[in-house]
mmCIF file as gemmi writes it, N, C-alpha and C atoms, coordinates in Angstrom:
data_model
loop_
_atom_site.group_PDB
_atom_site.id
_atom_site.type_symbol
_atom_site.label_atom_id
_atom_site.label_alt_id
_atom_site.label_comp_id
_atom_site.label_asym_id
_atom_site.label_entity_id
_atom_site.label_seq_id
_atom_site.pdbx_PDB_ins_code
_atom_site.Cartn_x
_atom_site.Cartn_y
_atom_site.Cartn_z
_atom_site.occupancy
_atom_site.B_iso_or_equiv
_atom_site.pdbx_formal_charge
_atom_site.auth_seq_id
_atom_site.auth_asym_id
_atom_site.pdbx_PDB_model_num
ATOM 1 N N . UNK Axp A 1 ? 12.463 0.972 8.133 1 0 ? 1 A 1
ATOM 2 C CA . UNK Axp A 1 ? 11.445 0.48 8.107 1 0 ? 1 A 1
ATOM 3 C C . UNK Axp A 1 ? 10.004 1.334 8.341 1 0 ? 1 A 1
ATOM 4 N N . UNK Axp A 2 ? 10.319 1.999 9.489 1 0 ? 2 A 1
ATOM 5 C CA . UNK Axp A 2 ? 9.127 2.741 10.076 1 0 ? 2 A 1
ATOM 6 C C . UNK Axp A 2 ? 8.783 3.966 8.895 1 0 ? 2 A 1
ATOM 7 N N . UNK Axp A 3 ? 9.891 4.511 8.237 1 0 ? 3 A 1
ATOM 8 C CA . UNK Axp A 3 ? 9.962 5.478 7.511 1 0 ? 3 A 1
ATOM 9 C C . UNK Axp A 3 ? 9.139 4.925 6.221 1 0 ? 3 A 1
ATOM 10 N N . UNK Axp A 4 ? 9.365 3.847 5.732 1 0 ? 4 A 1
ATOM 11 C CA . UNK Axp A 4 ? 8.79 3.283 4.543 1 0 ? 4 A 1
ATOM 12 C C . UNK Axp A 4 ? 7.193 3.093 4.848 1 0 ? 4 A 1
ATOM 13 N N . UNK Axp A 5 ? 6.841 2.495 6.153 1 0 ? 5 A 1
ATOM 14 C CA . UNK Axp A 5 ? 5.556 2.465 6.505 1 0 ? 5 A 1
ATOM 15 C C . UNK Axp A 5 ? 4.774 3.694 6.594 1 0 ? 5 A 1
ATOM 16 N N . UNK Axp A 6 ? 5.342 4.595 6.869 1 0 ? 6 A 1
ATOM 17 C CA . UNK Axp A 6 ? 4.865 5.897 7.152 1 0 ? 6 A 1
ATOM 18 C C . UNK Axp A 6 ? 4.436 6.439 5.429 1 0 ? 6 A 1
ATOM 19 N N . UNK Axp A 7 ? 5.397 6.616 4.761 1 0 ? 7 A 1
ATOM 20 C CA . UNK Axp A 7 ? 5.203 6.704 3.496 1 0 ? 7 A 1
ATOM 21 C C . UNK Axp A 7 ? 4.03 5.999 2.7 1 0 ? 7 A 1
ATOM 22 N N . UNK Axp A 8 ? 4.027 4.678 2.904 1 0 ? 8 A 1
ATOM 23 C CA . UNK Axp A 8 ? 2.923 3.82 2.435 1 0 ? 8 A 1
ATOM 24 C C . UNK Axp A 8 ? 1.436 4.164 2.93 1 0 ? 8 A 1
ATOM 25 N N . UNK Axp A 9 ? 1.587 4.496 4.36 1 0 ? 9 A 1
ATOM 26 C CA . UNK Axp A 9 ? 0.372 5.04 4.884 1 0 ? 9 A 1
ATOM 27 C C . UNK Axp A 9 ? -0.312 6.43 4.276 1 0 ? 9 A 1
ATOM 28 N N . UNK Axp A 10 ? 0.683 7.255 4.388 1 0 ? 10 A 1
ATOM 29 C CA . UNK Axp A 10 ? 0.553 8.636 3.76 1 0 ? 10 A 1
ATOM 30 C C . UNK Axp A 10 ? -0.131 8.495 2.326 1 0 ? 10 A 1
ATOM 31 N N . UNK Axp A 11 ? 0.492 7.525 1.548 1 0 ? 11 A 1
ATOM 32 C CA . UNK Axp A 11 ? -0.05 7.324 0.112 1 0 ? 11 A 1
ATOM 33 C C . UNK Axp A 11 ? -1.459 6.884 0.231 1 0 ? 11 A 1
ATOM 34 N N . UNK Axp A 12 ? -1.766 5.685 0.996 1 0 ? 12 A 1
ATOM 35 C CA . UNK Axp A 12 ? -2.852 5.208 1.203 1 0 ? 12 A 1
ATOM 36 C C . UNK Axp A 12 ? -4.176 5.834 1.607 1 0 ? 12 A 1
ATOM 37 N N . UNK Axp A 13 ? -3.578 6.81 2.55 1 0 ? 13 A 1
ATOM 38 C CA . UNK Axp A 13 ? -4.632 7.87 3.007 1 0 ? 13 A 1
ATOM 39 C C . UNK Axp A 13 ? -5.075 8.964 1.904 1 0 ? 13 A 1
ATOM 40 N N . UNK Axp A 14 ? -4.193 9.606 1.168 1 0 ? 14 A 1
ATOM 41 C CA . UNK Axp A 14 ? -4.333 10.593 0.336 1 0 ? 14 A 1
ATOM 42 C C . UNK Axp A 14 ? -4.676 10.255 -1.039 1 0 ? 14 A 1
ATOM 43 N N . UNK Axp A 15 ? -4.515 8.886 -1.424 1 0 ? 15 A 1
ATOM 44 C CA . UNK Axp A 15 ? -4.816 8.273 -2.788 1 0 ? 15 A 1
ATOM 45 C C . UNK Axp A 15 ? -6.47 8.354 -3.187 1 0 ? 15 A 1
ATOM 46 N N . UNK Axp A 16 ? -6.704 8.779 -4.25 1 0 ? 16 A 1
ATOM 47 C CA . UNK Axp A 16 ? -7.962 8.973 -4.582 1 0 ? 16 A 1
ATOM 48 C C . UNK Axp A 16 ? -8.687 7.536 -4.859 1 0 ? 16 A 1
ATOM 49 N N . UNK Axp A 17 ? -8.013 6.762 -5.158 1 0 ? 17 A 1
ATOM 50 C CA . UNK Axp A 17 ? -8.557 5.261 -5.18 1 0 ? 17 A 1
ATOM 51 C C . UNK Axp A 17 ? -8.391 4.543 -3.694 1 0 ? 17 A 1
ATOM 52 N N . UNK Axp A 18 ? -9.435 3.727 -3.398 1 0 ? 18 A 1
ATOM 53 C CA . UNK Axp A 18 ? -9.382 3.072 -2.189 1 0 ? 18 A 1
ATOM 54 C C . UNK Axp A 18 ? -8.589 1.695 -2.153 1 0 ? 18 A 1
ATOM 55 N N . UNK Axp A 19 ? -8.447 1.299 -3.633 1 0 ? 19 A 1
ATOM 56 C CA . UNK Axp A 19 ? -7.657 -0.152 -3.789 1 0 ? 19 A 1
ATOM 57 C C . UNK Axp A 19 ? -6.541 0.397 -4.727 1 0 ? 19 A 1
ATOM 58 N N . UNK Axp A 20 ? -5.06 0.014 -4.482 1 0 ? 20 A 1
ATOM 59 C CA . UNK Axp A 20 ? -4.119 0.197 -5.407 1 0 ? 20 A 1
ATOM 60 C C . UNK Axp A 20 ? -3.123 -0.871 -5.432 1 0 ? 20 A 1
ATOM 61 N N . UNK Axp A 21 ? -2.496 -0.831 -6.696 1 0 ? 21 A 1
ATOM 62 C CA . UNK Axp A 21 ? -1.584 -1.953 -6.87 1 0 ? 21 A 1
ATOM 63 C C . UNK Axp A 21 ? -0.149 -1.624 -6.236 1 0 ? 21 A 1
ATOM 64 N N . UNK Axp A 22 ? 0.449 -2.763 -6.037 1 0 ? 22 A 1
ATOM 65 C CA . UNK Axp A 22 ? 1.83 -2.482 -5.65 1 0 ? 22 A 1
ATOM 66 C C . UNK Axp A 22 ? 2.734 -1.39 -6.185 1 0 ? 22 A 1
ATOM 67 N N . UNK Axp A 23 ? 2.523 -1.57 -7.64 1 0 ? 23 A 1
ATOM 68 C CA . UNK Axp A 23 ? 3.36 -0.552 -8.379 1 0 ? 23 A 1
ATOM 69 C C . UNK Axp A 23 ? 3.161 0.948 -8.138 1 0 ? 23 A 1
ATOM 70 N N . UNK Axp A 24 ? 1.996 1.224 -8.021 1 0 ? 24 A 1
ATOM 71 C CA . UNK Axp A 24 ? 1.414 2.512 -7.567 1 0 ? 24 A 1
ATOM 72 C C . UNK Axp A 24 ? 2.02 2.959 -6.37 1 0 ? 24 A 1
ATOM 73 N N . UNK Axp A 25 ? 1.985 2.101 -5.21 1 0 ? 25 A 1
ATOM 74 C CA . UNK Axp A 25 ? 2.436 2.252 -4.046 1 0 ? 25 A 1
ATOM 75 C C . UNK Axp A 25 ? 4.095 2.513 -4.09 1 0 ? 25 A 1
ATOM 76 N N . UNK Axp A 26 ? 4.583 1.641 -4.655 1 0 ? 26 A 1
ATOM 77 C CA . UNK Axp A 26 ? 6.25 1.633 -4.801 1 0 ? 26 A 1
ATOM 78 C C . UNK Axp A 26 ? 6.608 3.166 -5.461 1 0 ? 26 A 1
ATOM 79 N N . UNK Axp A 27 ? 5.739 3.439 -6.583 1 0 ? 27 A 1
ATOM 80 C CA . UNK Axp A 27 ? 6.169 4.902 -7.089 1 0 ? 27 A 1
ATOM 81 C C . UNK Axp A 27 ? 5.956 6.024 -6.143 1 0 ? 27 A 1
ATOM 82 N N . UNK Axp A 28 ? 4.679 6.023 -5.334 1 0 ? 28 A 1
ATOM 83 C CA . UNK Axp A 28 ? 4.53 7.214 -4.305 1 0 ? 28 A 1
ATOM 84 C C . UNK Axp A 28 ? 5.887 6.859 -3.22 1 0 ? 28 A 1
ATOM 85 N N . UNK Axp A 29 ? 6.22 5.821 -2.826 1 0 ? 29 A 1
ATOM 86 C CA . UNK Axp A 29 ? 7.285 5.801 -1.783 1 0 ? 29 A 1
ATOM 87 C C . UNK Axp A 29 ? 8.467 6.148 -2.505 1 0 ? 29 A 1
ATOM 88 N N . UNK Axp A 30 ? 8.849 5.887 -3.547 1 0 ? 30 A 1
ATOM 89 C CA . UNK Axp A 30 ? 10.029 6.28 -4.314 1 0 ? 30 A 1
ATOM 90 C C . UNK Axp A 30 ? 10.34 7.647 -4.415 1 0 ? 30 A 1
ATOM 91 N N . UNK Axp A 31 ? 8.88 8.406 -4.675 1 0 ? 31 A 1
ATOM 92 C CA . UNK Axp A 31 ? 9.039 10.024 -4.589 1 0 ? 31 A 1
ATOM 93 C C . UNK Axp A 31 ? 9.785 10.468 -3.511 1 0 ? 31 A 1
ATOM 94 N N . UNK Axp A 32 ? 9.289 9.875 -2.382 1 0 ? 32 A 1
ATOM 95 C CA . UNK Axp A 32 ? 9.75 10.372 -1.07 1 0 ? 32 A 1
ATOM 96 C C . UNK Axp A 32 ? 11.073 10.011 -0.801 1 0 ? 32 A 1
ATOM 97 N N . UNK Axp A 33 ? 11.4 8.667 -1.08 1 0 ? 33 A 1
ATOM 98 C CA . UNK Axp A 33 ? 12.711 7.977 -0.963 1 0 ? 33 A 1
ATOM 99 C C . UNK Axp A 33 ? 13.206 7.26 -2.013 1 0 ? 33 A 1
ATOM 100 N N . UNK Axp A 34 ? 13.915 7.839 -2.82 1 0 ? 34 A 1
ATOM 101 C CA . UNK Axp A 34 ? 14.227 7.375 -4.061 1 0 ? 34 A 1
ATOM 102 C C . UNK Axp A 34 ? 15.169 6.155 -4.214 1 0 ? 34 A 1
ATOM 103 N N . UNK Axp A 35 ? 15.92 6.002 -3.217 1 0 ? 35 A 1
ATOM 104 C CA . UNK Axp A 35 ? 16.932 4.875 -3.091 1 0 ? 35 A 1
ATOM 105 C C . UNK Axp A 35 ? 16.427 3.559 -2.357 1 0 ? 35 A 1
ATOM 106 N N . UNK Axp A 36 ? 15.134 3.565 -2.186 1 0 ? 36 A 1
ATOM 107 C CA . UNK Axp A 36 ? 14.513 2.52 -1.363 1 0 ? 36 A 1
ATOM 108 C C . UNK Axp A 36 ? 14.282 1.362 -2.715 1 0 ? 36 A 1
ATOM 109 N N . UNK Axp A 37 ? 14.511 0.129 -2.124 1 0 ? 37 A 1
ATOM 110 C CA . UNK Axp A 37 ? 14.462 -0.965 -2.991 1 0 ? 37 A 1
ATOM 111 C C . UNK Axp A 37 ? 12.862 -1.556 -3.043 1 0 ? 37 A 1
ATOM 112 N N . UNK Axp A 38 ? 12.54 -2.213 -3.987 1 0 ? 38 A 1
ATOM 113 C CA . UNK Axp A 38 ? 11.017 -2.576 -4.336 1 0 ? 38 A 1
ATOM 114 C C . UNK Axp A 38 ? 10.846 -3.871 -3.028 1 0 ? 38 A 1
ATOM 115 N N . UNK Axp A 39 ? 11.98 -4.522 -2.885 1 0 ? 39 A 1
ATOM 116 C CA . UNK Axp A 39 ? 11.755 -5.602 -1.734 1 0 ? 39 A 1
ATOM 117 C C . UNK Axp A 39 ? 11.552 -4.848 -0.427 1 0 ? 39 A 1
ATOM 118 N N . UNK Axp A 40 ? 12.159 -3.868 -0.179 1 0 ? 40 A 1
ATOM 119 C CA . UNK Axp A 40 ? 11.84 -3.313 1.166 1 0 ? 40 A 1
ATOM 120 C C . UNK Axp A 40 ? 10.615 -2.58 1.406 1 0 ? 40 A 1
ATOM 121 N N . UNK Axp A 41 ? 10.092 -2.136 0.16 1 0 ? 41 A 1
ATOM 122 C CA . UNK Axp A 41 ? 8.559 -1.651 0.365 1 0 ? 41 A 1
ATOM 123 C C . UNK Axp A 41 ? 7.706 -2.747 0.39 1 0 ? 41 A 1
ATOM 124 N N . UNK Axp A 42 ? 7.748 -4.024 -0.324 1 0 ? 42 A 1
ATOM 125 C CA . UNK Axp A 42 ? 7.101 -5.001 -0.064 1 0 ? 42 A 1
ATOM 126 C C . UNK Axp A 42 ? 6.983 -5.656 1.296 1 0 ? 42 A 1
ATOM 127 N N . UNK Axp A 43 ? 8.247 -5.67 2.054 1 0 ? 43 A 1
ATOM 128 C CA . UNK Axp A 43 ? 8.344 -6.229 3.521 1 0 ? 43 A 1
ATOM 129 C C . UNK Axp A 43 ? 7.594 -5.179 4.248 1 0 ? 43 A 1
ATOM 130 N N . UNK Axp A 44 ? 7.654 -4.022 3.951 1 0 ? 44 A 1
ATOM 131 C CA . UNK Axp A 44 ? 7.002 -2.974 4.659 1 0 ? 44 A 1
ATOM 132 C C . UNK Axp A 44 ? 5.415 -2.789 4.561 1 0 ? 44 A 1
ATOM 133 N N . UNK Axp A 45 ? 4.99 -3.159 3.287 1 0 ? 45 A 1
ATOM 134 C CA . UNK Axp A 45 ? 3.614 -3.341 3.06 1 0 ? 45 A 1
ATOM 135 C C . UNK Axp A 45 ? 2.96 -4.588 3.666 1 0 ? 45 A 1
ATOM 136 N N . UNK Axp A 46 ? 3.824 -5.737 3.621 1 0 ? 46 A 1
ATOM 137 C CA . UNK Axp A 46 ? 3.423 -6.958 4.175 1 0 ? 46 A 1
ATOM 138 C C . UNK Axp A 46 ? 3.147 -6.726 5.87 1 0 ? 46 A 1
ATOM 139 N N . UNK Axp A 47 ? 4.202 -5.93 6.281 1 0 ? 47 A 1
ATOM 140 C CA . UNK Axp A 47 ? 4.184 -5.844 7.764 1 0 ? 47 A 1
ATOM 141 C C . UNK Axp A 47 ? 2.926 -4.978 8.291 1 0 ? 47 A 1
ATOM 142 N N . UNK Axp A 48 ? 2.544 -4.045 7.283 1 0 ? 48 A 1
ATOM 143 C CA . UNK Axp A 48 ? 1.274 -3.177 7.69 1 0 ? 48 A 1
ATOM 144 C C . UNK Axp A 48 ? 0.115 -3.971 7.441 1 0 ? 48 A 1
ATOM 145 N N . UNK Axp A 49 ? 0.182 -5.163 6.533 1 0 ? 49 A 1
ATOM 146 C CA . UNK Axp A 49 ? -1.121 -5.817 6.538 1 0 ? 49 A 1
ATOM 147 C C . UNK Axp A 49 ? -1.197 -6.691 7.812 1 0 ? 49 A 1
ATOM 148 N N . UNK Axp A 50 ? 0.006 -7.224 8.243 1 0 ? 50 A 1
ATOM 149 C CA . UNK Axp A 50 ? 0.137 -8.05 9.47 1 0 ? 50 A 1
ATOM 150 C C . UNK Axp A 50 ? -0.226 -7.269 10.44 1 0 ? 50 A 1
ATOM 151 N N . UNK Axp A 51 ? -0.031 -5.998 10.737 1 0 ? 51 A 1
ATOM 152 C CA . UNK Axp A 51 ? -0.534 -4.972 11.75 1 0 ? 51 A 1
ATOM 153 C C . UNK Axp A 51 ? -2.053 -4.751 11.471 1 0 ? 51 A 1
ATOM 154 N N . UNK Axp A 52 ? -2.718 -5.164 10.457 1 0 ? 52 A 1
ATOM 155 C CA . UNK Axp A 52 ? -3.893 -4.754 10.134 1 0 ? 52 A 1
ATOM 156 C C . UNK Axp A 52 ? -4.357 -3.471 9.892 1 0 ? 52 A 1
ATOM 157 N N . UNK Axp A 53 ? -3.199 -2.744 9.107 1 0 ? 53 A 1
ATOM 158 C CA . UNK Axp A 53 ? -3.314 -1.369 8.782 1 0 ? 53 A 1
ATOM 159 C C . UNK Axp A 53 ? -3.676 -1.257 7.411 1 0 ? 53 A 1
ATOM 160 N N . UNK Axp A 54 ? -3.251 -2.195 6.635 1 0 ? 54 A 1
ATOM 161 C CA . UNK Axp A 54 ? -3.625 -2.452 5.215 1 0 ? 54 A 1
ATOM 162 C C . UNK Axp A 54 ? -4.053 -3.724 5.181 1 0 ? 54 A 1
ATOM 163 N N . UNK Axp A 55 ? -5.089 -4.015 4.222 1 0 ? 55 A 1
ATOM 164 C CA . UNK Axp A 55 ? -5.676 -5.185 3.768 1 0 ? 55 A 1
ATOM 165 C C . UNK Axp A 55 ? -5.384 -5.448 2.236 1 0 ? 55 A 1
ATOM 166 N N . UNK Axp A 56 ? -5.181 -6.959 1.836 1 0 ? 56 A 1
ATOM 167 C CA . UNK Axp A 56 ? -5.02 -7.413 0.645 1 0 ? 56 A 1
ATOM 168 C C . UNK Axp A 56 ? -6.443 -7.428 -0.105 1 0 ? 56 A 1
ATOM 169 N N . UNK Axp A 57 ? -6.541 -7.167 -1.453 1 0 ? 57 A 1
ATOM 170 C CA . UNK Axp A 57 ? -7.732 -7.691 -2.114 1 0 ? 57 A 1
ATOM 171 C C . UNK Axp A 57 ? -7.331 -8.383 -3.394 1 0 ? 57 A 1
ATOM 172 N N . UNK Axp A 58 ? -7.823 -9.428 -3.438 1 0 ? 58 A 1
ATOM 173 C CA . UNK Axp A 58 ? -7.622 -10.279 -4.771 1 0 ? 58 A 1
ATOM 174 C C . UNK Axp A 58 ? -8.633 -10.252 -5.67 1 0 ? 58 A 1
ATOM 175 N N . UNK Axp A 59 ? -8.151 -9.777 -7.079 1 0 ? 59 A 1
ATOM 176 C CA . UNK Axp A 59 ? -9.152 -9.776 -7.866 1 0 ? 59 A 1
ATOM 177 C C . UNK Axp A 59 ? -9.059 -11.05 -8.741 1 0 ? 59 A 1
ATOM 178 N N . UNK Axp A 60 ? -8.495 -12.073 -8.547 1 0 ? 60 A 1
ATOM 179 C CA . UNK Axp A 60 ? -8.46 -13.249 -9.091 1 0 ? 60 A 1
ATOM 180 C C . UNK Axp A 60 ? -7.2 -13.403 -9.78 1 0 ? 60 A 1
ATOM 181 N N . UNK Axp A 61 ? -6.838 -12.444 -10.498 1 0 ? 61 A 1
ATOM 182 C CA . UNK Axp A 61 ? -5.551 -12.384 -11.432 1 0 ? 61 A 1
ATOM 183 C C . UNK Axp A 61 ? -4.52 -11.578 -10.749 1 0 ? 61 A 1
ATOM 184 N N . UNK Axp A 62 ? -4.924 -10.649 -9.968 1 0 ? 62 A 1
ATOM 185 C CA . UNK Axp A 62 ? -3.843 -9.622 -9.275 1 0 ? 62 A 1
ATOM 186 C C . UNK Axp A 62 ? -4.396 -9.422 -7.76 1 0 ? 62 A 1
ATOM 187 N N . UNK Axp A 63 ? -3.398 -8.929 -7.108 1 0 ? 63 A 1
ATOM 188 C CA . UNK Axp A 63 ? -3.414 -8.579 -5.609 1 0 ? 63 A 1
ATOM 189 C C . UNK Axp A 63 ? -3.505 -7.002 -5.567 1 0 ? 63 A 1
ATOM 190 N N . UNK Axp A 64 ? -4.221 -6.323 -4.87 1 0 ? 64 A 1
ATOM 191 C CA . UNK Axp A 64 ? -4.377 -5.008 -4.737 1 0 ? 64 A 1
ATOM 192 C C . UNK Axp A 64 ? -4.345 -4.932 -3.146 1 0 ? 64 A 1
ATOM 193 N N . UNK Axp A 65 ? -3.807 -3.583 -2.933 1 0 ? 65 A 1
ATOM 194 C CA . UNK Axp A 65 ? -4.017 -3.291 -1.369 1 0 ? 65 A 1
ATOM 195 C C . UNK Axp A 65 ? -4.868 -2.226 -1.199 1 0 ? 65 A 1
ATOM 196 N N . UNK Axp A 66 ? -5.358 -2.028 0.105 1 0 ? 66 A 1
ATOM 197 C CA . UNK Axp A 66 ? -6.19 -1.052 0.549 1 0 ? 66 A 1
ATOM 198 C C . UNK Axp A 66 ? -5.788 -0.771 1.783 1 0 ? 66 A 1
ATOM 199 N N . UNK Axp A 67 ? -6.354 0.54 2.275 1 0 ? 67 A 1
ATOM 200 C CA . UNK Axp A 67 ? -6.301 0.73 3.634 1 0 ? 67 A 1
ATOM 201 C C . UNK Axp A 67 ? -7.556 0.148 4.469 1 0 ? 67 A 1
ATOM 202 N N . UNK Axp A 68 ? -7.208 -0.417 5.628 1 0 ? 68 A 1
ATOM 203 C CA . UNK Axp A 68 ? -8.291 -0.993 6.184 1 0 ? 68 A 1
ATOM 204 C C . UNK Axp A 68 ? -9.458 0.127 6.831 1 0 ? 68 A 1
ATOM 205 N N . UNK Axp A 69 ? -10.592 -0.297 6.575 1 0 ? 69 A 1
ATOM 206 C CA . UNK Axp A 69 ? -11.647 0.737 6.898 1 0 ? 69 A 1
ATOM 207 C C . UNK Axp A 69 ? -12.114 1.668 5.765 1 0 ? 69 A 1
ATOM 208 N N . UNK Axp A 70 ? -11.317 1.873 4.785 1 0 ? 70 A 1
ATOM 209 C CA . UNK Axp A 70 ? -11.511 2.811 3.889 1 0 ? 70 A 1
ATOM 210 C C . UNK Axp A 70 ? -12.048 2.366 2.451 1 0 ? 70 A 1
ATOM 211 N N . UNK Axp A 71 ? -13.347 2.446 2.292 1 0 ? 71 A 1
ATOM 212 C CA . UNK Axp A 71 ? -14.14 2.05 0.977 1 0 ? 71 A 1
ATOM 213 C C . UNK Axp A 71 ? -13.948 0.545 0.618 1 0 ? 71 A 1
ATOM 214 N N . UNK Axp A 72 ? -13.81 -0.457 1.539 1 0 ? 72 A 1
ATOM 215 C CA . UNK Axp A 72 ? -13.632 -1.691 0.897 1 0 ? 72 A 1
ATOM 216 C C . UNK Axp A 72 ? -14.712 -2.229 0.168 1 0 ? 72 A 1
ATOM 217 N N . UNK Axp A 73 ? -15.892 -1.961 0.435 1 0 ? 73 A 1
ATOM 218 C CA . UNK Axp A 73 ? -16.96 -2.445 -0.503 1 0 ? 73 A 1
ATOM 219 C C . UNK Axp A 73 ? -17.603 -1.676 -1.665 1 0 ? 73 A 1
ATOM 220 N N . UNK Axp A 74 ? -17.331 -0.325 -1.506 1 0 ? 74 A 1
ATOM 221 C CA . UNK Axp A 74 ? -17.92 0.587 -2.451 1 0 ? 74 A 1
ATOM 222 C C . UNK Axp A 74 ? -17.578 0.388 -3.816 1 0 ? 74 A 1
ATOM 223 N N . UNK Axp A 75 ? -16.084 0.34 -4.229 1 0 ? 75 A 1
ATOM 224 C CA . UNK Axp A 75 ? -15.734 -0.009 -5.587 1 0 ? 75 A 1
ATOM 225 C C . UNK Axp A 75 ? -15.609 -1.2 -5.89 1 0 ? 75 A 1
ATOM 226 N N . UNK Axp A 76 ? -16.553 -1.803 -6.524 1 0 ? 76 A 1
ATOM 227 C CA . UNK Axp A 76 ? -16.357 -3.114 -7.053 1 0 ? 76 A 1
ATOM 228 C C . UNK Axp A 76 ? -15.703 -3.28 -8.276 1 0 ? 76 A 1
């Protein structure tokens, strides 16, 4: 789980976008750990949200993730 969290945070820190979809995050993690299942990535992402390292953004029709304190209000 810690390895998955680290991969997610690495992606969030280096991503050009401040908000990203789960699918984008999943692809980035699978580049590092190809055998990981989407459910495990989702659990790790939720844990990071609970730890307040990531935040959810709801666009109404979909949910996106973002790194806490990184461009939350700049890109509307």
